[in-house]
C-alpha positions in Angstrom: -47.7 31.3 40.3 -50.5 33.7 41.6 -51.6 35.3 44.9 -54.7 33.2 45.8 -57.6 35.9 46.8 -60.5 35.0 49.0 -63.6 36.7 48.0 -64.7 39.5 50.3 -68.2 38.9 52.0 -70.7 41.6 51.2 -70.3 43.2 54.5 -66.9 43.9 54.2 -64.7 46.4 52.4 -62.0 45.1 50.0 -58.7 44.0 51.6 -55.9 46.7 51.0 -52.6 44.9 50.2 -50.6 48.1 50.4 -51.8 49.2 53.8 -48.9 50.5 56.0 -49.1 51.4 59.8 -46.6 53.8 59.7 -48.9 56.1 57.7 -52.4 54.9 57.9 -54.7 56.6 60.4 -56.2 53.4 61.2 -56.1 49.8 60.1 -59.3 50.2 58.3 -63.0 49.9 58.9 -64.6 46.6 58.3 -62.0 45.4 55.6 -61.7 42.0 54.5 -59.0 39.6 55.8 -55.7 39.1 54.2 -55.6 36.0 51.6 -54.2 33.7 54.0 -54.1 30.0 54.1 -55.4 30.1 57.7 -58.7 32.2 56.6 -59.4 30.0 53.9 -59.4 26.6 55.8 -60.5 27.9 59.3 -64.3 27.6 58.2 -67.0 30.3 59.1 -65.7 32.7 61.9 -67.7 32.6 65.1 -70.1 35.0 65.7 -68.8 38.3 67.2 -70.9 41.6 68.6 -70.8 43.7 65.5 -69.8 47.2 65.4 -70.3 49.6 67.9 -73.8 51.5 66.8 -74.2 54.0 69.7 -72.5 55.6 72.6 -71.9 53.1 75.5 -70.6 52.9 79.1 -68.3 50.0 79.8 -65.6 49.1 82.5 -62.6 47.9 80.5 -61.8 48.2 76.8 -59.3 46.1 75.0 -58.2 47.7 71.5 -57.2 45.0 69.2 -58.9 41.5 68.9 -55.8 39.4 68.2 -54.3 36.7 70.5 -53.1 39.2 72.8 -56.4 41.5 73.1 -58.6 38.4 73.4 -56.3 36.5 76.2 -56.6 39.8 78.1 -60.5 39.6 77.9 -60.4 35.9 78.8 -58.2 36.5 81.7 -60.0 39.6 82.9 -63.0 37.3 83.3 -61.6 34.3 84.2 -59.4 35.4 87.1 -60.6 39.1 88.1 -64.4 38.9 87.2 -64.0 41.6 84.9 -66.0 41.6 81.5 -64.2 43.5 79.0 -65.0 45.1 75.6 -62.9 44.4 72.9 -62.9 47.1 70.0 -61.6 45.7 66.7 -61.2 47.9 63.3 -61.9 45.1 60.8 -62.6 41.2 61.7 -61.6 39.4 64.6 -57.8 38.8 64.5 -57.5 40.5 61.3 -53.7 41.6 61.7 -50.9 39.1 62.4 -53.0 36.8 64.4 -54.3 35.4 61.1 -51.1 36.1 59.2 -48.3 34.4 61.2 -46.8 31.0 60.7 -48.6 29.2 63.4 -45.4 28.5 65.3 -45.6 28.5 69.1 -41.9 28.6 70.5 -40.5 29.0 74.0 -39.5 32.7 73.2 -40.7 36.2 73.2 -39.0 39.0 71.2 -36.1 38.5 69.1 -33.2 38.2 71.8 -31.7 34.8 72.9 -31.1 33.7 76.3 -27.2 34.6 76.2 -28.3 38.1 75.1 -30.6 38.3 78.2 -27.6 37.6 80.4 -25.5 40.1 78.7 -28.2 42.8 79.1 -29.8 42.0 82.6 -27.4 39.4 84.4 -28.1 35.8 84.9 -30.6 36.1 87.9 -32.9 38.2 85.8 -32.3 35.9 82.8 -33.3 33.0 84.9 -36.6 34.7 86.0 -37.2 35.6 82.3 -36.9 32.1 81.3 -39.3 30.9 84.1 -41.9 33.5 82.9 -41.7 32.3 79.1 -41.9 28.8 80.5 -44.9 29.5 82.5 -46.4 31.0 79.4 -46.1 27.9 77.4 -47.8 26.0 80.1 -50.6 28.2 79.8 -50.8 28.2 76.2 -51.2 24.4 76.4 -53.7 24.4 78.9 -55.8 27.2 76.8 -55.6 25.1 73.7 -57.1 21.8 75.5 -60.2 23.8 76.3 -63.4 22.7 74.2 -63.8 26.0 72.8 -60.3 26.0 71.1 -59.6 23.5 68.3 -56.5 24.6 66.3 -55.0 21.5 65.0 -51.9 21.3 67.6 -48.9 19.7 66.5 -46.7 19.5 69.6 -43.2 18.0 70.1 -40.7 20.7 70.1 -38.9 23.2 67.7 -35.6 22.6 65.6 -33.3 25.7 65.1 -31.5 24.6 62.1 -27.9 26.1 61.3 -28.0 27.3 57.5 -24.1 27.4 57.3 -21.3 25.6 59.2 -20.0 28.8 60.6 -23.0 29.1 62.6 -22.7 25.9 64.4 -20.3 26.9 67.1 -22.5 29.7 68.5 -25.5 27.1 68.5 -23.6 24.8 70.4 -22.7 27.5 72.9 -26.1 28.5 73.3 -27.3 24.8 73.8 -24.8 24.5 76.6 -25.7 27.6 78.2 -29.5 26.5 78.1 -28.7 23.1 79.7 -26.2 24.4 82.2 -27.4 27.9 83.4 -31.2 27.5 82.7 -31.7 23.7 83.4 -33.4 23.4 79.9 -32.6 20.2 78.1 -31.8 21.2 74.4 -29.5 19.1 72.4 -27.1 19.5 69.3 -28.5 17.5 66.2 -26.2 16.6 63.5 -27.0 16.8 59.6 -27.4 13.2 59.1 -29.8 12.9 62.2 -31.7 15.8 60.8 -32.2 14.2 57.4 -32.9 10.8 58.9 -35.5 11.9 61.9 -36.5 15.1 60.9 -36.4 16.5 57.3 -34.3 16.4 54.5 -33.6 20.3 54.5 -30.5 20.5 51.9 -29.2 23.6 53.7 -29.2 22.0 57.2 -25.6 21.7 58.8 -26.8 20.8 62.2 -29.4 22.0 64.6 -30.3 22.9 68.2 -33.5 21.0 69.3 -35.7 22.4 72.0 -38.3 20.2 73.8 -41.1 23.1 73.7 -42.5 23.9 70.2 -45.9 23.4 68.7 -47.5 24.3 65.2 -51.1 25.5 65.3 -53.5 26.7 62.9 -53.3 30.5 63.3 -57.0 31.4 62.6 -58.6 28.4 64.5 -56.5 29.6 67.6 -57.9 33.1 67.3 -61.6 31.9 66.7 -61.4 29.6 69.5 -60.0 32.6 71.8 -63.0 34.6 70.5 -65.4 31.8 71.3 -63.9 31.5 74.8 -64.0 35.4 75.5 -67.7 35.8 74.6 -68.5 32.7 76.7 -67.1 34.2 79.6 -69.0 37.6 78.9 -66.6 39.7 76.9 -68.0 41.8 74.2 -66.0 42.0 70.9 -67.2 44.6 68.4 -65.8 44.4 64.9 -65.6 47.1 62.2 -65.1 49.7 65.0 -61.7 51.3 64.7 -60.6 53.7 67.4 -60.4 57.2 65.8 -59.6 58.9 69.0 -58.6 58.1 72.7 -58.7 60.7 75.0 -59.0 61.0 78.9 -61.8 63.2 80.2 -63.1 63.5 83.8 -61.1 60.2 85.0 -62.5 58.1 82.2 -61.5 57.4 78.7 -63.5 58.4 75.6 -62.7 56.0 72.7 -64.5 57.4 69.3 -65.5 55.0 67.0 -67.3 55.4 63.6 -70.4 54.2 65.3 -70.2 55.8 68.6 -68.1 56.8 71.4 -67.2 54.1 74.3 -66.5 55.4 77.6 -64.5 53.4 79.8 -62.3 53.5 83.2 -59.3 51.6 81.7 -57.8 50.8 78.3 -55.5 48.0 77.2 -53.7 48.4 73.8 -53.1 45.1 71.9 -52.6 46.4 68.5 -49.2 44.6 67.4 -47.9 45.7 64.4 -50.9 47.4 63.2 -50.7 50.4 65.9 -51.4 53.4 64.4 -49.3 56.7 64.9 -52.2 58.7 66.4 -53.8 55.8 68.5 -52.3 57.5 71.7 -49.2 59.6 72.5 -47.9 56.8 74.7 -47.6 54.4 71.8 -46.5 56.8 69.2 -43.4 55.5 67.3 -42.7 52.9 70.1 -42.5 50.1 67.5 -41.0 49.4 64.3 -43.4 47.4 62.0 -41.9 45.0 60.0 -43.3 42.9 57.1 -43.1 39.2 57.0 -44.0 37.2 54.0 -45.6 33.8 54.0 -46.5 31.2 51.2 -48.1 27.8 51.4 -47.5 25.1 48.4 -50.1 22.9 47.1 -50.4 19.6 48.6 -47.3 17.4 48.3 -47.7 14.1 46.4 -46.6 10.9 48.2 -43.4 10.6 46.1 -42.7 14.5 47.1 -43.2 13.9 50.8 -40.9 10.9 50.7 -38.1 13.0 48.9 -38.4 15.6 51.6 -38.6 12.7 54.4 -40.8 15.1 56.5 -40.6 12.8 59.7 -41.7 15.9 61.8 -44.6 18.2 62.1 -42.7 20.7 64.7 -41.8 24.1 63.9 -38.6 24.5 62.0 -36.5 28.0 61.8 -33.1 28.6 60.3 -30.3 30.7 61.6 -30.5 33.4 59.2 -30.9 36.9 61.1 -34.0 37.5 58.9 -34.9 33.7 59.6 -37.2 31.5 57.5 -39.8 29.8 59.5 -41.4 26.7 58.0 -43.0 23.2 58.5 -45.1 20.7 56.9 -49.0 21.3 57.5 -51.4 18.7 58.5 -52.9 18.5 54.9 -49.4 17.6 53.4 -48.6 21.3 52.2 -45.3 23.1 53.0 -45.3 26.6 54.7 -42.4 28.8 54.7 -42.2 32.5 55.6 -39.3 35.2 56.1 -38.7 39.0 55.5 -40.6 40.8 52.9 -40.9 44.6 51.6 -40.0 47.6 53.8 -43.0 49.8 52.8 -46.4 48.7 52.4 -46.5 50.2 49.1 -43.7 47.9 47.9 -45.2 44.8 49.5 -47.1 43.8 46.2 -44.0 43.7 44.4 -43.4 40.2 43.0 -39.7 40.1 44.0 -40.5 39.5 47.4 -42.4 36.5 46.7 -39.8 35.4 44.1 -37.1 35.7 46.9 -39.2 33.5 49.3 -39.9 30.9 46.6 -36.3 30.8 46.1 -35.4 30.3 49.7 -37.9 27.3 49.8 -35.9 25.9 46.8 -32.6 26.2 48.4 -34.0 23.9 51.4 -36.1 21.6 49.1 -34.6 21.7 45.6 -37.1 18.7 44.6 -40.0 21.4 45.1 -38.6 23.6 42.4 -41.4 24.7 40.1 -44.0 23.8 42.6 -47.6 25.6 42.7 -47.8 28.0 45.4 -51.6 28.2 46.5 -51.5 31.0 49.1 -49.2 34.1 49.5 -49.7 37.0 52.1 -47.8 39.2 54.4 -48.2 40.9 57.6 -46.8 43.4 59.7 -44.8 42.4 62.8 -44.3 44.6 65.9 -40.5 44.7 66.7 -39.7 46.9 69.6 -36.5 49.0 69.2 -34.6 46.9 71.9 -36.1 43.6 70.6 -38.3 42.6 73.6 -41.8 42.9 74.4 -43.2 45.2 77.0 -46.4 44.5 79.2 -46.7 47.8 80.9 -48.5 50.7 82.4 -46.5 53.7 80.9 -48.0 56.3 83.1 -49.1 55.6 86.7 -51.5 58.5 86.4 -53.3 56.7 83.9 -55.5 53.5 83.6 -53.8 52.5 80.2 -51.7 49.6 79.7 -50.3 48.0 76.6 -48.6 44.7 75.4 -46.6 45.1 72.4 -43.5 44.2 70.7 -43.0 40.4 70.4 -40.9 40.6 67.4 -42.6 37.8 65.5 -42.5 35.3 68.4 -46.1 36.1 69.9 -47.9 33.2 68.9 -47.3 31.6 72.3 -46.3 34.3 74.4 -49.3 36.6 73.6 -51.5 34.2 75.7 -49.5 35.0 79.0 -48.9 38.7 77.9 -52.7 39.0 77.8 -52.9 37.4 81.3 -50.3 39.7 82.7 -52.0 42.7 81.2 -55.2 41.7 82.8 -53.4 41.4 86.1 -52.1 44.8 85.8 -55.8 46.2 85.0 -57.2 44.4 88.1 -54.4 45.9 90.3 -52.6 43.0 91.1 -49.3 43.5 89.1 -47.4 44.7 91.9 -45.3 41.5 92.0 -44.4 41.8 88.1 -41.0 43.3 88.3 -39.1 41.8 85.2 -37.7 44.2 82.6 -40.5 43.6 80.4 -43.1 44.7 82.9 -41.2 47.4 84.6 -40.0 49.7 81.8 -41.7 51.4 78.5 -41.0 50.6 75.1 -38.1 52.5 73.9 -38.3 55.2 71.2 -35.9 56.1 68.4 -36.5 59.7 69.2 -34.7 62.0 66.8 -34.1 59.1 64.2 -37.5 58.1 64.0 -38.1 59.7 60.4 -35.0 57.6 59.2 -35.8 54.4 60.6 -36.7 52.9 57.3 -33.7 54.1 55.8 -31.8 52.3 58.6 -33.7 49.2 58.0 -32.8 49.2 54.4 -29.2 49.3 55.3 -29.5 46.7 57.9 -31.3 44.1 55.5 -28.2 44.5 53.3 -25.8 44.0 56.1 -27.9 41.1 57.3 -27.7 39.4 53.8 -23.7 39.9 53.7 -23.4 38.6 57.3 -25.6 35.6 56.7 -24.9 34.4 53.1 -21.3 35.8 52.0 -18.8 36.7 54.8 
């Protein structure tokens, strides 16, 4: 079993598997992509505008060319007539937009609807649900456009109980979604899962949600790139922002090839947000590594043994959940937690742990070859919910960050909301994710990873033993 590596193109610097956003000054400068299944099967990336090569004056700069940054550029042009300039450190969508599991779910952040109610009350929670549902409608509309061909597999999402003890809380959440939010979920028994969805050996039951979709992660990002450029946006790759400061009512963003002067800045760097990028984003996120693998194509007999009747996204109920599905070409993809530090990411124990998780669900696959293995940094906020926010009313600086691994779908809406704020039309956006900054760990910041180490052990005990 090996990590399959893509060959760096001559124009790109070698991929750094030990990159760590907690310490690195930038995500790189023209580095090659991670060796993901998505990059290997997406075809040749569409053209971009190349590196910044001289000082330029622009209207709006978007830092980061993942789903959020490109959606922001798309909606600035489509809805507000503003042609943005996107600055990307490496290749387009180099970060988690080409390293995720390609699962679009009706969620954003890590909290359940019941936790929204506990935090904000029923009325705000209902408005939050409406916002997320609107986001899914937007996402569906976008991927129907001719520029975006991302192999969508629509049909819902199955949230699978990995132990009997989880079923009561899953049933309670389903009732809440149905009765309070008017969202028609249903509980599915083990026999029905095995008959109509998949023969997951761990499954004790599940909650089915009608909204959920699998997509090809890199094809989605490259489609966004085509659309953004067709609308007039510029997307400069191999142009990391080394410094971002205000001067004379404008922002000066220094890149290796020149300084970009702009009236407004949008930060959409996700888990790849460098500590020194800007004071208003410094240590506002906890970057968490997630591992992902893709098997070789399954034989007909193997597919029959697994009885994969569905192609929708599947997740289990572990705190550090597994996300998995059958891909269109007959491979199984699965992902979950990984190392705590970038330096430890290459340790084979993390790959072995994920492969063992695959075997627990599908014992017939024990010993199967793994064709692709990679990891990526997830932008987890300290209170588990994203923010699309202008943190200082005196500054034309905005950010959309903190999806906690649930950004494939909602990033489209988040980019649209950030564009709305930049255009001065965000006055009606009063939900907590629009009206408060990303929280900080403050004095505990140097000890975050020690806390993460302890929490991972607690989660294991809670999910597997207690």
